N, C-alpha and C positions, 0 to 999 in steps of 0.2 A: 504494500500500500504506500503510494507516494503522498506525503504530507507537505513536502517542500519540493517544488519543481523549478528547474532552471530553464527558461525559455529564451533562446537567442533570436534576435531580429536585427540582422545586419550589424551595425556598430553598437547596438543597444542589447540589453538583456533584462529579463524580468525574473525576479525571485518570487514565486507565487506560493503562498501558504494556504492550505486547504485541508479539510478533514471530512471523512465519511463516517468515522466512528464516534465523533463527538460533535456537539452543537457549536463549539467555538474552537479556535486555534489555541493550542497550549504548547509551551516549550517542554514537552516530555522527552523521554529517552529517544524515541523514534524520530522525533522532530530534530533534536540536537544532533543525532547521528547523520541525518540527511542534510542538515544545514552545514555540518562539517564537510561532508562530501562535496556539496555545491561550492563551498569556499575553496576547496582544493582545486576545482575546475576554474573558478574565477581567478585565482592567483596564478594558475598556469597560463590562462588565456583571458586577460581582463578586457571587458568591453569598455567603450568610452563612457557609457552611461549605464548604471544599474538601478533598476526601480524595484523596490520591495512593495508588494501589495498582497491583499487577501482576496480569495475567491469566495469567502463566506460573507453573506450580507449581514451588516450590523456588527461585524467584529474584525479588527485587524489582528491582534494577538492578545488574548486575555491574561497572559502571564505565564509563569512557571507552573509546573504540575504540582498542585497543592497536595495531592495524595502522596506524591514522592517525597515532598518535604516532611509530611506527617510521619512517614515510615522511617525516616532517618533517626537512628539512635546514637550515632557516634559523631562527635564534634568534628573530628578530622574528615569524616566522609562529607559532612555538610560544607566544610571549607573547600574540599576538592571540587564539589559541585559548583560552588561560587566561582572558583578559579577557572573552571571549565567555561562557564557562562561569560566571565570576563574575557577569556581568551578568544571566544567567538566574536564578541563585540569589538575587540581590539584588532582582530584580523579584518573584519568588515571595514573598520575605520582606516586601516592601513592600505586598502586597495587603491590602485592608481585610478580606478574608475570614479566618476562622479556618482555618488550613491544618493538616492532619493527615496525616503519612506513615504508612501501614499497612505495616510492614516484615515480610514473611514470606518467608523464604528468604535467599539471598545478597544482601547489601547492601554493595557494595564501592566504594572509591574515589569517583569522581564520583557514584555512586548514593547513598552516605552523605552526601556534601556537599550534594546536593539535598535529602535527607531532613532534614538539620540546618537547612536554610533555612526549614523549616516551623515553625509555632508549637509543634507537638507531634509527638513521634515515638512511635508505638505499636509495640512489638516483640512479634510473635506468638510464643507458646510452641510452637515447632516445631523438631524436631531439625535441620532444614536452615537455620534462621535464624542468620545469622552476619554480624556488622557489623565492618568494618575499613577502614582507610586503608592499603592495602598498596603504595602507589606506590614506596616505598623499594626494594622488591624488583625494580622495573623501572629503577632508577637515577635516579629523580626523586623529587619530593615532591608532596603534594596541591597542586592548582592552581586549583580552583574555589571557593576560600575555606575549605577545610578547616583550614588552619593558623590561621585566625582564629576560626572557629566552634567547633571542637572544644574549645579551652581554656575557652570560655564555658560549655560544658556539663559538662565533667568536671574542670576545673581544669588549671593548667599542668603540674603534676607528672605526672598520668596522660596528658595529651595528648601531652607530649613523648615519653613511653615508647611510647605507641601509634603515633605517627607514625614514630619511629626504628626500631621493631621490626617495624612492619607487622602487629602482633598483632591477632587477631580476638577478639571476645567474643560469647557467646550472648545470648539474649534476657534471661535473668534477670540475668546479670552487667551487661548494658547498663543495666538499670534500677538496679542497685545503685550503679553509679558515676555515674549521672546522665545518661548518653548517651541513654537512652530515658526518656520521661516516665511510661510505663505498660507493663505486659505483660498479655497476656490469652491464654487458650486460643482456638483457632480458633472454637469455638462461641460465644464471648463478644465477638467483634470488634465487632459492632454496638453492644452496650452500652458497650464501652470508648470507641468513637468518640463516642457521645452524651455520655459523662462528660467527655471532653477538650474537646468542642465547648462545653460549658457553662462551661468555665474561661475561654474567650475568648482574645483575643490575648495574646501574651507579649512583653515587652521584656526581653531579656537584658542584664544589666549587665556590668561589667568582670570579667574572669576572675580568680579567686583562685589562690593565696593572696596575702594582702596583702603579706607580707614580700618577695615577688619584685619588688616595685616599689622596693625599697631598692637603690640602685646596686651597692654592694659585695656584697650578698647575691645579687643577680642574677648578677653576674660569677662568684661562687663556685659557684652552682648550675649554670650552663652550663659552667663549667670541669669540674665533676664529670661532667656529662652527656657532654661530649665525651671525657673520659678513659675513661669506661665504654664508650661507643659505638665507640671506636677500639682498645680493648685487644685485641680479637681479631685485629686487622690490623697489629700493630706491625712486621711485617716488610715491609709494603707501603707504597708511596707512594700514599696514599689519594686525592690529587688526580688521579692517573692511573688508579687501579684502581676506586675507588668514590667518585667526587667528590660524589655526592648526600649522603653522610654529613656531611662538614664543611660543605657548603653548607646543609643543612637545619638543623644546629645554629646556624650563623651567622644564618640567616633567623629562626628562632624567637627567638633572643636579641634581634635587632634590633626585632622587631615588638611586644615587650612594652611596653605603655603607649602605642603609637601609635594614632592614629585609624584606624577601619576602612578608610577610603578609601586612606590611605597604606599600610596593612598589605597590602591587596589588591594594590596596585601593586607592592610589593616581592616579594610571592609570585609574581606573574605574571612579573616580570623574572627572578627566580631560576630559575623553571621553564624559561623560554625558553633559558637558558644550558645547563641540564642535558639537555634533550631532544635536543640535537644532538651529545652526546658519544658516542664509540664504545661506552662502557660501557652506556649506555641501549639502543643498538641490539642489543648482544649479550645483555643481560638480557631484552629482549623476545623474542629468539630462544629463550633458555632457557625462558621462560614457555611459548612455543609447543611446545617439545620435550616438556615435561611434559604439556601438554594433548593432544598427539598420542598419547602413550603411554596416557593414560586413555581416549582415544576411538578407539583403533585397532580394526580390524575384529574381531579375536579377542575383545576385551572386549564389543563389541556382540553378537556371536553367543552369548557365554556368560552374558550378564546374567541371563536368566531362570533358568538352572540355578543360578547362584551365589546368587540371591535365596532359594533354597529350602534353603540350607545353614544349619543351626541349631546343630549340635553338632560340636565339634572335639576330637580327642585328640592330645596332643603327647607324644612319648616322648623323655625326656632332659631333666632339670631343671637342666642347667648354664646357663652364661651365655647361650648361644644359645637353648636350649630354653625357658627361662623368658621370655626376651625375645619369642620367637615366640608363646608363650601369651598374653602381654600384647597383642600385635598382634591375634591372632585374637579376643580377648575384646571387640574393638571392636564386632563384630556377632554373635558366637556364644557359647554356653556352652562352656567349655573344661575338659577333664580333663587335668591335668599329671601324667604318669606318670614314676616312676623306681624303681629297684630297691633303693635304700638310703634310710633315713630321713634321714641326714645330708645327702645331696645334695638331697633334696626340701625339707628345712628351709632350706638355703642358697638354693635357688631361690625359695621363697616369701618369704624375707626380702628378697631383691632386688626382688621384686614389690611388697612392702610399701613400699619407698622410692618406687617409681613411683606407688603409690596415693595419695601425698600430693597429686597433681594430679587424680586421678580415682578416688575410693573406690568408686564404683559398678562400675567395671570389675573391680576385684579380687574383688568378690563373685561374679563370673561364672566364676571360676577355682577348680576343685576339685582339691586334691592327692590323688594316688592311688599307693599302693605296690603295687597289683596291676593286673590288666588288666580290672578291672570296667568295666561300662557300654560296652564296645566295640561291642556289638550295636546301640547307639543312635547311634554316630558316623556323621556324614556325610562326614568327612574325617579322616584320620590323617596326622600329620606326624612324621617321625623326625628327631631331632637327637642321635643317639648317636655313639659313637666312630667316627672316620673310617677304618673298615676294612670292606671289602666283605663279608667273611664274617659279621661281626657284624650288619651291616644286613640281609643276606639271611636270617639266622636270625630276626631280629625280624619281618621281613615274613612269614615262614612261620607264626609264632605268631599274628600279627595277622590274617592272611587267614582263618585257621580260625574266627575269631569275629565278624568284621564282616559287614555286609550285602553283598549282591552289587553294590549301587550305590555303596558307599563309595569315595571317592577315596583313593589311597595316594600320599603325596608325600614325597620325600626332600630333606633340606636339605644334601646333600653339596656340598662346594665344589669337588671335582675328580674324584670317582669316576664311573664310567660308569653312567648310568641304564639304558642298554640291557643291561648286564651284570646289574644287579639284576632286570630283567624276566625274565631267563632262568629264574629259579627261582620266578617268580610263577605262581599259578593263573590269574589274569586279568590278564595284563600290560598290556592296553589301558588299564586304569584307573590305571596308575602313571605318574607324571611327576616331574620335579624342581621344587622351589620353593626356590631358593637365596637366603637372606637374607644381608645383610651386617651385620657387627658394629659397633655394637650395634643389634640388630634394631628396637627401638622408635624409634630415631632415624634410621637410614639409610633414605632414601626408595626405593631401588631394590630390586627382586627380579628374579632371572632365572628364567623359566619354561622348564625344560629339556624338550625333546621327545625322549623315548627312541625307540628304533627301532620299538617296538610301541605307543607312546602314541596313543590315538585323538584325532582332531581335536576331538571334543566335549569330551574331558577337558581338553585344552590350553586351549580357549576358556573353559571354566568356571574353571580355575585363574587365568587372566589376569583375568577379571572379579572373581573373589574377591579377588585382590590389590588391585584398585582399591577394592573395598568396605572393605578393611582399611587404606586410606590410602596405598597404595604405587604406585609406577610400575613396571609389568611390562614386561620385555624378553623376547620369545620367542626362545629360542636353541636351535639344533640341538645334540644331544648330541655332545660333543667334549671331550677332556681340557682341563680348565681353563675350559671354556665360553667366555664372551667376556671378562668383566672380569679374571679372574685370568690368563687367557692374555695379555692386553695388559699387565697390571701386572707380571708376572714379568720380562720383558726390561728394564723400567725399573729394577727392584730389582737385577737381576744387573749391569746397567751401573753402578749406584752402588757395588756391592761391588767391581767391577773398578777403580773409581777409587780406592778405599781401598788396593788392592794396589799401585797406582802411586804411592802416597804422599800422596794428598790426605787432609786431615783430615775425619773424619766430620761435625764441626760445620760445616765449610766447605761440604761437599757439601749437607748439610741446609739450611744458611742460603741457599744459592743457589736451591734449589728452593722454599723458602718466599718468597724475594723474587720469584720468578716467580708465586707465588700458590697453590702447593700448600698444603693445610692443615697438613701436616707433611712433613719430609724423608723420603727413601726409607729412610735408616738408622734413624731414629726409628720409622718405620712398621713396619719389620721387628721392632723390639723390642716394639712394641705388639701386633702380630699374634701374635708368638711365633716365635722362631728355629726351633724344632722344626717348627712348622707350615709356615713358609716353606721349610724344607729338604725336608719331605715333598712339598709341592706341586712344588718345583723338580725333585726326582728324578723324580716322576711325569710332569711335562711334558717333561723332557729325554729320557726313554725314548720318548715319543711323537713329539717334534719335533726332537730333536737338540741340538747343542752350544749353540745360542743361549739355551737355558734352563738350561744346566748351572751349578750353584752351585760356587764355588771350593772346593777340598778343605778349606781352613782353616775354611770356614764350618761344615762338618760336624764339625770338631774342637771348635768352640765349643759346638755342641749336645751332643756327647759329654761335655764338661766341665761340663754342667749350666747353662751360661750361656744361658738361654732368653729373656732380655728382661725385660719388666715382671713377668711371672708368677713369675720366680725371683729378682727383686730386682736382677739385673744381666744385661746382654747387651753391646751396644755402649756403653750408658750405665748408670749406677746408677739404680735406681728405688725410690721410697718413697712409699706412700700415693697411688699413681697419678701422682706427679709425677716428671718426669725430673730427674736430678741430673747430676753431673759425668761426663766420659768415663771408661769403665772402664780403669784403668791396666794391666790384664792383657792388653789387646788386642794389644799389641806382640808377645807370645809367639806368637800365632796368625798374625799377619801377617808374621812373620819379619823384623821391623824392629828397629832399634837400641833399646836400653833408654832410657827417658825419664830425664831428670835427676830426682833425688829430689824429690818434692813437686810435680812438673809433669806431671800426667796428660795435659794437652792436648798434650804433646810426644811422646805414645806413637807417633805417626806421624812418621817422620823428615821433616826439612825438605826439601821439593822445591819448585820454583817453583809457586806457587798458580795454578790455572786460574782464568780469569775466570768470573763467574756465567753468562755466556752460553755459554761452552764446556761448563760442567757441565750446564746445562740441555739443550744440544744432545746431549751424550753420553748422557743419561738418557731424554729425551723422544722423540728421533728413533727409537730402537728400539721404543718404544711405538707410534709412528705406523706404522712399517713392519709391525708385527704386526697392528695394527688393519686396515690395508689388506689384509693376507693373509687375515684373518678375513672381510672383505667378499668377497674373491675366491672364498673357499670357501662363500659364502652361508650363513654361520652365523646371520646375522640378516637380517630382511626388508629393511631400508633402511639407507643410510649415515647418516641422521640419528639412527638408533637407537644408532649407535656413539657419537656425541657425547653423547647423552642418558645412555648407560651410564657414560661417563667422568665426567660431571658429577655424576650422582646416585649413582654407585656408589663412586667413589674420591675424589670431591671435586675434580676438575679445576676450576681457577678459573672460576667462572661469568662473571666480567667479560670473559673471553677468548672466550666463546661456544661453546667446545668444542674438542676436540683437532683434528679435521679443519678446523674453521673457522679456528683459529689458524694452522695450518701452511699453509692456503690463501692467507694473506696474504704468504707468503714468495715471493721471486723463484724461479721453478721451477729455473733452472740452479743457483742457490745451494743449494737444497734437495737436488737430485740429487748435487751435489758433496759435501755434508755426509754424505749416506747412504753414498756410496762411501768417503769418508774414514774412516768408522767401520767399514769392512769389511763392510757389509751389502749385500744385493742390492736393487737398485732395483725396487720393485713394478711389475708390468706395468700395474696399474690406477691408477697415481698420478694419472692424469687425472681421477679422481673428485673431486679437490680443486677442480677448476674449478667444481663445483656450489656451492661454499661461499664463493666470492669475493664 
């Protein structure tokens, strides 16, 4: 099977990448071997012009073989792989031919490193063209020379940002920052290649800016880079959790001013050390989890139908509704409906802030105070008040005006989709599409299969979610669905710890040290204590005591202490920032009065639990509930549970997932911990064996 073909045309040659066995081009073993063979021929008989291109629509080269990286267990082996890739790029760079990479579609990682080794990079103006060095998201850094070549093209400041963030750029931005030498529409590729060929070979000099070569300035620059890169992880030991971040900063700082040969050697050695870390293996797994959701069977079946959806109507212009409108505007025109001008104005104002990044998307969103244009909607999504009667009343009005093929989707976080269908004229076209807050940022959506939802509708919704940039999990209709059902035992356990005298900041701190983006108590404040209480009551009615909120929690809600939205809950809040502990908390927990001026002592002093004990107390109930959901077949696959926890609630990616993390435990120890917490040991606990 040829995956790299050398095609000669008079004084020119084309190096064509293509695959029949994969949906994208990757630099795996067969590709590297054939590329080496082609370079042998090119060195023996070089053409005047060499063009690198892809025969796969929407993809130039997606990067190195991720599975091969995950399989490496020896640092020396990883270093040799990097040296091999560097050697290929250096051979390409050294050809006497004028080399031009025609980048159309995804150009990632090793693919971009190969393209940068060419004299010229032509970025084709296509919506699928995207260039990035995203290796940091896999727990490594570029290893085929990207850390050396990118600064020469875009300068050290932009290069450091792109490498540490793994951020992608489109064709036009690539040209603006110097990554691409030229852009062209598809119909002008030939002319653009001719123009670049006429410019001849290029010798790139030292990367700028000049001031970075002053020792003190360089030290200060990378000090600030490291401070910014690590600020999000101040509760973590980065050397254990995300070692690629400090290692990449260290490498980039070291290679400033070094000769290329020495810099390449440092890059390869550093990569070798990172590839063998548990974090790299787990982040590769997380990458595959995301890919599996985007390529699941439901998405494939629904692709054609989803491609025909052009118009979306969203009801409810609150935080969630306006966020959903923004997401939907990625591929469709959107009407954002609300019944009051004030709510609609607030919603559009919040969209205006998002539009700073993408003004074109905002122009696709039309505010509406009435129900106009419903007859042209292909899909209607409701994000109104979380009350069954209100939602059913809305659907009754909507169904009277939409076409017979229009999809009806509810964004409910806990109400029964099946119950909503009972009042619907055509229940088969109704399903749930549960976004997480904030909708533009959170990558997961739950596609809820109501009792009467048709399979075609579910497939279409899953494919539509992917088109909107989300990872869809298909979940059977059940109180709390999957994510909230697993999340609530975690939050209830944290509340019980407060009852026992543990301090909120200590509980939150332990969970953040574990890797959670925020502690359970702070999360309750962010979500809204009223919403948490509502969901808790709903789930406890369905599943019993393990979901029951403490009585004092309801008293907090009655007193108007709702968390961030009201300015105080467990903590004080101002401008979206968490402040000190709420000193009134002791009244509700029935604990002694704190000394005057010492809000932190609102919880009486009891022996502090260790971080491990707190994490066990909160996370083991989440595990038990997740296994129960699997036993009830709420989702198709156990790996979907791990994906949901990572992409839905921010379970630490470096741990690989909830099931993956607990699979590393000694089984007897885990069973003993479950029993010690008063929980029933799941009968399907053996599922964890699949994740070892």
